[in-house]
TORMISE-855356 format. One record per atom (N, C-alpha, C): atom name; residue in one letter; x, y, z; residue number from 0. Coordinates in nm, 4 decimals, decimal comma, m for minus. Layout:
N
   name   resn         px         py         pz   resi
     CA      A          X          Y          Z    NUM
...
# end
This chain:
96
   name   resn         px         py         pz   resi
      N      X    m1,0717     0,9017    m2,2104      0
     CA      X    m0,9489     0,8488    m2,1584      0
      C      X    m0,9580     0,8264    m2,0081      0
      N      X    m0,8472     0,7885    m1,9569      1
     CA      X    m0,8375     0,7580    m1,8143      1
      C      X    m0,8141     0,8871    m1,7349      1
      N      X    m0,8741     0,8945    m1,6180      2
     CA      X    m0,8577     1,0089    m1,5295      2
      C      X    m0,7103     1,0231    m1,4912      2
      N      X    m0,6630     1,1455    m1,4833      3
     CA      X    m0,5239     1,1746    m1,4519      3
      C      X    m0,4784     1,1076    m1,3224      3
      N      X    m0,5597     1,1138    m1,2184      4
     CA      X    m0,5200     1,0560    m1,0897      4
      C      X    m0,5087     0,9048    m1,0972      4
      N      X    m0,6011     0,8400    m1,1668      5
     CA      X    m0,5938     0,6946    m1,1802      5
      C      X    m0,4733     0,6549    m1,2648      5
      N      X    m0,4435     0,7344    m1,3661      6
     CA      X    m0,3244     0,7086    m1,4482      6
      C      X    m0,1999     0,7043    m1,3619      6
      N      X    m0,1851     0,8028    m1,2733      7
     CA      X    m0,0662     0,8091    m1,1887      7
      C      X    m0,0650     0,6989    m1,0844      7
      N      X    m0,1800     0,6624    m1,0304      8
     CA      X    m0,1859     0,5512    m0,9345      8
      C      X    m0,1392     0,4215    m1,0006      8
      N      X    m0,1870     0,3979    m1,1220      9
     CA      X    m0,1452     0,2787    m1,1958      9
      C      X     0,0027     0,2883    m1,2334      9
      N      X     0,0435     0,4047    m1,2833     10
     CA      X     0,1821     0,4241    m1,3260     10
      C      X     0,2825     0,4087    m1,2128     10
      N      X     0,2554     0,4714    m1,0993     11
     CA      X     0,3459     0,4595    m0,9849     11
      C      X     0,3496     0,3167    m0,9320     11
      N      X     0,2362     0,2494    m0,9329     12
     CA      X     0,2323     0,1102    m0,8866     12
      C      X     0,3135     0,0203    m0,9785     12
      N      X     0,2985     0,0387    m1,1089     13
     CA      X     0,3788    m0,0391    m1,2047     13
      C      X     0,5273    m0,0113    m1,1870     13
      N      X     0,5623     0,1164    m1,1689     14
     CA      X     0,7026     0,1525    m1,1477     14
      C      X     0,7579     0,0824    m1,0235     14
      N      X     0,6794     0,0790    m0,9162     15
     CA      X     0,7242     0,0157    m0,7924     15
      C      X     0,7419    m0,1351    m0,8111     15
      N      X     0,6504    m0,1997    m0,8825     16
     CA      X     0,6616    m0,3437    m0,9058     16
      C      X     0,7841    m0,3739    m0,9918     16
      N      X     0,8061    m0,2951    m1,0953     17
     CA      X     0,9244    m0,3157    m1,1807     17
      C      X     1,0515    m0,2943    m1,1002     17
      N      X     1,0514    m0,1934    m1,0144     18
     CA      X     1,1673    m0,1687    m0,9275     18
      C      X     1,1916    m0,2894    m0,8374     18
      N      X     1,0851    m0,3461    m0,7796     19
     CA      X     1,1015    m0,4650    m0,6962     19
      C      X     1,1551    m0,5825    m0,7769     19
      N      X     1,1071    m0,5982    m0,9000     20
     CA      X     1,1600    m0,7046    m0,9868     20
      C      X     1,3110    m0,6901    m1,0038     20
      N      X     1,3538    m0,5675    m1,0358     21
     CA      X     1,4965    m0,5446    m1,0596     21
      C      X     1,5783    m0,5654    m0,9327     21
      N      X     1,5292    m0,5184    m0,8203     22
     CA      X     1,5996    m0,5389    m0,6939     22
      C      X     1,6063    m0,6864    m0,6572     22
      N      X     1,4981    m0,7596    m0,6823     23
     CA      X     1,4975    m0,9023    m0,6546     23
      C      X     1,5927    m0,9766    m0,7469     23
      N      X     1,5935    m0,9382    m0,8724     24
     CA      X     1,6833    m1,0022    m0,9689     24
      C      X     1,8296    m0,9800    m0,9319     24
      N      X     1,8602    m0,8622    m0,8752     25
     CA      X     1,9965    m0,8320    m0,8326     25
      C      X     2,0289    m0,8827    m0,6932     25
      N      X     1,9398    m0,9627    m0,6342     26
     CA      X     1,9563    m1,0173    m0,4992     26
      C      X     1,9728    m0,9097    m0,3921     26
      N      X     1,9132    m0,7958    m0,4154     27
     CA      X     1,9140    m0,6879    m0,3174     27
      C      X     1,7861    m0,6921    m0,2344     27
      N      X     1,6789    m0,7425    m0,2924     28
     CA      X     1,5501    m0,7550    m0,2247     28
      C      X     1,5092    m0,9020    m0,2299     28
      N      X     1,4930    m0,9610    m0,1136     29
     CA      X     1,4520    m1,1004    m0,1064     29
      C      X     1,3083    m1,1028    m0,0570     29
      N      X     1,2191    m1,1614    m0,1360     30
     CA      X     1,0796    m1,1699    m0,0987     30
      C      X     1,0585    m1,2839    m0,0009     30
      N      X     0,9657    m1,2648     0,0891     31
     CA      X     0,9343    m1,3624     0,1939     31
      C      X     0,8801    m1,4926     0,1359     31
      N      X     0,7925    m1,4813     0,0364     32
     CA      X     0,7266    m1,5991    m0,0180     32
      C      X     0,7780    m1,6263    m0,1591     32
      N      X     0,8167    m1,7504    m0,1866     33
     CA      X     0,8759    m1,7809    m0,3174     33
      C      X     0,7832    m1,7583    m0,4363     33
      N      X     0,6490    m1,7660    m0,4176     34
     CA      X     0,5591    m1,7490    m0,5319     34
      C      X     0,5584    m1,6051    m0,5831     34
      N      X     0,6183    m1,5117    m0,5084     35
     CA      X     0,6263    m1,3735    m0,5551     35
      C      X     0,7387    m1,3548    m0,6567     35
      N      X     0,8330    m1,4446    m0,6607     36
     CA      X     0,9566    m1,4240    m0,7355     36
      C      X     0,9351    m1,4030    m0,8851     36
      N      X     0,9026    m1,2812    m0,9205     37
     CA      X     0,8895    m1,2360    m1,0586     37
      C      X     0,7935    m1,3222    m1,1404     37
      N      X     0,6865    m1,3675    m1,0778     38
     CA      X     0,5811    m1,4373    m1,1511     38
      C      X     0,4686    m1,3382    m1,1778     38
      N      X     0,3857    m1,3694    m1,2753     39
     CA      X     0,2731    m1,2821    m1,3069     39
      C      X     0,1776    m1,2743    m1,1883     39
      N      X     0,1432    m1,3908    m1,1313     40
     CA      X     0,0507    m1,3917    m1,0171     40
      C      X     0,1072    m1,3135    m0,8995     40
      N      X     0,2344    m1,3338    m0,8694     41
     CA      X     0,2972    m1,2610    m0,7598     41
      C      X     0,3035    m1,1116    m0,7864     41
      N      X     0,3301    m1,0752    m0,9099     42
     CA      X     0,3380    m0,9339    m0,9465     42
      C      X     0,2025    m0,8654    m0,9348     42
      N      X     0,0975    m0,9379    m0,9696     43
     CA      X    m0,0371    m0,8818    m0,9568     43
      C      X    m0,0698    m0,8582    m0,8094     43
      N      X    m0,0327    m0,9537    m0,7236     44
     CA      X    m0,0542    m0,9352    m0,5802     44
      C      X     0,0229    m0,8152    m0,5268     44
      N      X     0,1488    m0,8040    m0,5664     45
     CA      X     0,2298    m0,6908    m0,5211     45
      C      X     0,1719    m0,5600    m0,5742     45
      N      X     0,1273    m0,5606    m0,6988     46
     CA      X     0,0679    m0,4405    m0,7580     46
      C      X    m0,0523    m0,3935    m0,6769     46
      N      X    m0,1489    m0,4849    m0,6542     47
     CA      X    m0,2732    m0,4445    m0,5880     47
      C      X    m0,2582    m0,4270    m0,4375     47
      N      X    m0,1968    m0,5242    m0,3707     48
     CA      X    m0,1916    m0,5194    m0,2248     48
      C      X    m0,0693    m0,4472    m0,1720     48
      N      X     0,0344    m0,4345    m0,2534     49
     CA      X     0,1546    m0,3659    m0,2085     49
      C      X     0,1533    m0,2174    m0,2360     49
      N      X     0,0978    m0,1776    m0,3509     50
     CA      X     0,1115    m0,0387    m0,3914     50
      C      X    m0,0177     0,0303    m0,4320     50
      N      X    m0,0981    m0,0345    m0,5155     51
     CA      X    m0,2130     0,0334    m0,5748     51
      C      X    m0,3090     0,0873    m0,4703     51
      N      X    m0,3391     0,0083    m0,3688     52
     CA      X    m0,4339     0,0565    m0,2675     52
      C      X    m0,3785     0,1770    m0,1924     52
      N      X    m0,2468     0,1840    m0,1759     53
     CA      X    m0,1859     0,3011    m0,1123     53
      C      X    m0,2079     0,4259    m0,1978     53
      N      X    m0,1828     0,4147    m0,3273     54
     CA      X    m0,2003     0,5303    m0,4151     54
      C      X    m0,3476     0,5690    m0,4294     54
      N      X    m0,4362     0,4709    m0,4294     55
     CA      X    m0,5797     0,5019    m0,4328     55
      C      X    m0,6191     0,5765    m0,3060     55
      N      X    m0,5677     0,5331    m0,1918     56
     CA      X    m0,5944     0,6035    m0,0667     56
      C      X    m0,5452     0,7463    m0,0711     56
      N      X    m0,4265     0,7648    m0,1264     57
     CA      X    m0,3726     0,9010    m0,1400     57
      C      X    m0,4609     0,9849    m0,2320     57
      N      X    m0,5090     0,9249    m0,3395     58
     CA      X    m0,5998     0,9951    m0,4310     58
      C      X    m0,7271     1,0363    m0,3582     58
      N      X    m0,7852     0,9425    m0,2843     59
     CA      X    m0,9107     0,9715    m0,2154     59
      C      X    m0,8940     1,0811    m0,1103     59
      N      X    m0,7857     1,0768    m0,0343     60
     CA      X    m0,7648     1,1791     0,0685     60
      C      X    m0,7382     1,3149     0,0049     60
      N      X    m0,6535     1,3201    m0,0962     61
     CA      X    m0,6234     1,4491    m0,1588     61
      C      X    m0,7412     1,5027    m0,2395     61
      N      X    m0,8369     1,4149    m0,2734     62
     CA      X    m0,9552     1,4595    m0,3466     62
      C      X    m1,0598     1,5250    m0,2571     62
      N      X    m1,0483     1,5046    m0,1274     63
     CA      X    m1,1432     1,5669    m0,0363     63
      C      X    m1,1284     1,7185    m0,0439     63
      N      X    m1,2399     1,7895    m0,0356     64
     CA      X    m1,2409     1,9326    m0,0661     64
      C      X    m1,1881     2,0223     0,0441     64
      N      X    m1,1932     1,9779     0,1686     65
     CA      X    m1,1495     2,0674     0,2765     65
      C      X    m1,0387     2,0017     0,3582     65
      N      X    m0,9591     2,0855     0,4214     66
     CA      X    m0,8528     2,0368     0,5088     66
      C      X    m0,9138     1,9581     0,6248     66
      N      X    m1,0291     2,0014     0,6719     67
     CA      X    m1,0954     1,9315     0,7822     67
      C      X    m1,1273     1,7874     0,7431     67
      N      X    m1,1843     1,7679     0,6254     68
     CA      X    m1,2167     1,6319     0,5804     68
      C      X    m1,0903     1,5498     0,5574     68
      N      X    m0,9871     1,6122     0,5021     69
     CA      X    m0,8606     1,5422     0,4828     69
      C      X    m0,8025     1,4997     0,6172     69
      N      X    m0,8102     1,5880     0,7163     70
     CA      X    m0,7582     1,5574     0,8497     70
      C      X    m0,8360     1,4439     0,9145     70
      N      X    m0,9670     1,4439     0,8976     71
     CA      X    m1,0501     1,3355     0,9519     71
      C      X    m1,0120     1,2030     0,8850     71
      N      X    m0,9961     1,2049     0,7531     72
     CA      X    m0,9586     1,0829     0,6811     72
      C      X    m0,8243     1,0303     0,7303     72
      N      X    m0,7260     1,1181     0,7459     73
     CA      X    m0,5957     1,0745     0,7955     73
      C      X    m0,6055     1,0245     0,9389     73
      N      X    m0,6885     1,0901     1,0191     74
     CA      X    m0,7097     1,0439     1,1558     74
      C      X    m0,7651     0,9031     1,1609     74
      N      X    m0,8589     0,8736     1,0714     75
     CA      X    m0,9158     0,7385     1,0645     75
      C      X    m0,8097     0,6393     1,0166     75
      N      X    m0,7341     0,6777     0,9147     76
     CA      X    m0,6309     0,5886     0,8602     76
      C      X    m0,5271     0,5534     0,9664     76
      N      X    m0,4844     0,6512     1,0449     77
     CA      X    m0,3870     0,6251     1,1506     77
      C      X    m0,4528     0,5706     1,2770     77
      N      X    m0,5745     0,6126     1,3051     78
     CA      X    m0,6412     0,5754     1,4293     78
      C      X    m0,6771     0,4286     1,4381     78
      N      X    m0,7255     0,3712     1,3285     79
     CA      X    m0,7673     0,2303     1,3309     79
      C      X    m0,6510     0,1375     1,3689     79
      N      X    m0,5342     0,1477     1,3058     80
     CA      X    m0,4240     0,0588     1,3470     80
      C      X    m0,3786     0,0836     1,4909     80
      N      X    m0,3819     0,2088     1,5349     81
     CA      X    m0,3427     0,2370     1,6733     81
      C      X    m0,4389     0,1691     1,7699     81
      N      X    m0,5670     0,1833     1,7459     82
     CA      X    m0,6676     0,1199     1,8325     82
      C      X    m0,6526    m0,0321     1,8301     82
      N      X    m0,6343    m0,0888     1,7110     83
     CA      X    m0,6195    m0,2338     1,7011     83
      C      X    m0,4933    m0,2835     1,7710     83
      N      X    m0,3843    m0,2069     1,7645     84
     CA      X    m0,2623    m0,2450     1,8361     84
      C      X    m0,2813    m0,2356     1,9869     84
      N      X    m0,3517    m0,1337     2,0330     85
     CA      X    m0,3796    m0,1223     2,1769     85
      C      X    m0,4613    m0,2432     2,2227     85
      N      X    m0,5613    m0,2816     2,1447     86
     CA      X    m0,6429    m0,3983     2,1798     86
      C      X    m0,5584    m0,5263     2,1774     86
      N      X    m0,4853    m0,5465     2,0677     87
     CA      X    m0,4107    m0,6709     2,0508     87
      C      X    m0,2974    m0,6842     2,1529     87
      N      X    m0,2162    m0,5815     2,1667     88
     CA      X    m0,0986    m0,5922     2,2517     88
      C      X    m0,1266    m0,5522     2,3959     88
      N      X    m0,2066    m0,4493     2,4145     89
     CA      X    m0,2330    m0,4007     2,5486     89
      C      X    m0,3354    m0,4826     2,6234     89
      N      X    m0,4429    m0,5211     2,5555     90
     CA      X    m0,5527    m0,5899     2,6237     90
      C      X    m0,5407    m0,7415     2,6093     90
      N      X    m0,5190    m0,7886     2,4883     91
     CA      X    m0,5142    m0,9338     2,4642     91
      C      X    m0,3770    m0,9953     2,4912     91
      N      X    m0,2750    m0,9126     2,5044     92
     CA      X    m0,1408    m0,9616     2,5355     92
      C      X    m0,0688    m1,0292     2,4205     92
      N      X    m0,1120    m1,0031     2,2984     93
     CA      X    m0,0437    m1,0619     2,1841     93
      C      X     0,0948    m1,0001     2,1690     93
      N      X     0,1835    m1,0696     2,0999     94
     CA      X     0,3131    m1,0118     2,0633     94
      C      X     0,3611    m1,0732     1,9330     94
      N      X     0,4566    m1,0059     1,8734     95
     CA      X     0,5077    m1,0525     1,7450     95
      C      X     0,5993    m1,1703     1,7653     95
# end
């Protein structure tokens, strides 16, 4: 059968996509791009890029055996965007 952690990553991702479908149908959540609007292709994108990779990351970090390794992983996860924002906004002068 499927590993328990992968089951939950898939299950939580499906739950989140279904929740987004229902919120969108009730006009509570408006998606930026029209191709997402409850289509199979849009749902697959939301599943993989919106949720699944987050849960896989959580699985990988919690699977590390020591607190030190978990802390390093979280440091990398948070550190990369911070460094990139410092470069983009601080050095290159980009803005939103």
